[in-house]
C-alpha positions in Angstrom: 55.7 -4.7 72.3 57.9 -4.5 69.5 57.2 -3.2 66.1 57.2 -6.6 64.8 54.7 -7.7 67.5 52.3 -4.8 66.7 52.8 -5.3 63.3 51.4 -9.1 63.5 48.8 -7.9 65.6 47.5 -5.3 63.0 47.8 -8.2 60.3 45.3 -10.5 62.8 42.9 -7.9 63.2 42.7 -7.1 59.5 42.1 -10.7 58.6 39.7 -10.8 61.4 37.6 -7.6 60.5 38.5 -6.4 57.1 35.0 -6.1 56.0 34.2 -3.3 58.7 37.7 -1.6 58.4 37.0 -1.0 54.7 33.7 -0.1 55.2 34.6 2.5 58.2 37.1 4.3 55.6 34.8 4.0 52.6 32.1 5.7 54.8 34.4 8.3 56.1 35.8 9.3 52.8 32.9 9.3 51.1 30.8 11.0 53.6 33.9 13.8 53.6 33.7 14.1 50.0 30.2 14.8 49.9 29.8 17.0 52.9 33.0 19.1 51.4 31.2 19.7 48.3 28.0 20.3 49.6 28.7 22.4 52.7 31.2 25.2 52.3 33.2 26.7 55.3 31.8 26.3 58.7 29.2 23.9 57.1 31.9 21.4 56.5 33.5 22.0 59.7 30.2 21.0 61.5 29.9 17.8 59.5 33.2 16.7 58.6 34.5 16.9 62.1 31.8 14.3 63.2 32.2 12.0 60.3 36.2 11.6 61.3 35.1 10.9 65.0 32.5 8.4 64.2 35.1 6.9 61.5 37.8 6.5 64.5 35.4 5.1 66.9 34.6 2.6 64.2 38.2 1.8 63.8 39.3 2.1 67.6 36.5 -0.4 68.4 38.0 -2.7 66.0 41.5 -2.3 67.2 40.5 -3.1 70.9 38.8 -6.5 69.9 35.4 -5.2 69.6 33.3 -6.3 66.6 32.7 -2.4 65.4 29.1 -1.6 63.9 28.9 0.6 60.7 26.0 2.4 62.5 29.0 4.2 64.7 30.1 6.4 61.8 27.2 8.8 63.2 28.5 8.5 66.9 30.5 11.6 65.9 27.3 13.7 65.3 26.1 12.6 69.3 29.8 13.5 70.7 30.7 16.8 72.1 31.4 19.7 69.9 34.4 20.1 71.0 35.8 16.7 69.9 34.3 16.8 66.3 36.1 20.3 66.1 39.2 18.8 67.3 38.9 16.1 65.0 38.9 18.7 61.6 41.4 21.0 63.0 43.8 17.9 63.4 42.8 16.8 59.9 43.6 20.5 58.7 47.0 20.7 60.3 47.8 16.8 58.9 46.9 18.4 55.2 48.1 21.7 55.7 51.6 21.0 57.0 53.3 18.9 53.7 51.6 21.5 51.7 53.2 24.3 53.4 56.3 22.4 53.3 56.0 22.0 49.4 55.2 25.6 48.9 58.4 26.5 51.1 60.4 24.2 49.0 59.1 25.3 45.6 59.6 29.0 46.5 63.6 27.8 47.8 63.9 26.2 44.7 62.5 28.9 42.4 64.7 31.6 44.0 68.1 29.4 43.8 67.5 29.1 40.3 67.0 32.4 39.4 70.3 33.6 40.8 
């Protein structure tokens, strides 16, 4: 599929299933925020990973044409621990890479302005 076809397909899915897509995103964000606030360290890994995985299951169902069910947000807790842990690690990598790049850039700018 070309980029244009992919974009049109995504727009069609959004028109038909915007409610469950929005709900999946909101449940994932709210659950992650609450779990991150309440649990610290290993607790957040055990809670946030499965929530992200559940969010993925909902969005993937919608993408392939299934209805998608908000109850699937808890499906990540039924999945294997390895999948949940991987989801959490990938999230950390996605968040950390831009932060590391920003810190390196600030150090370079600060060092060059001192010279």
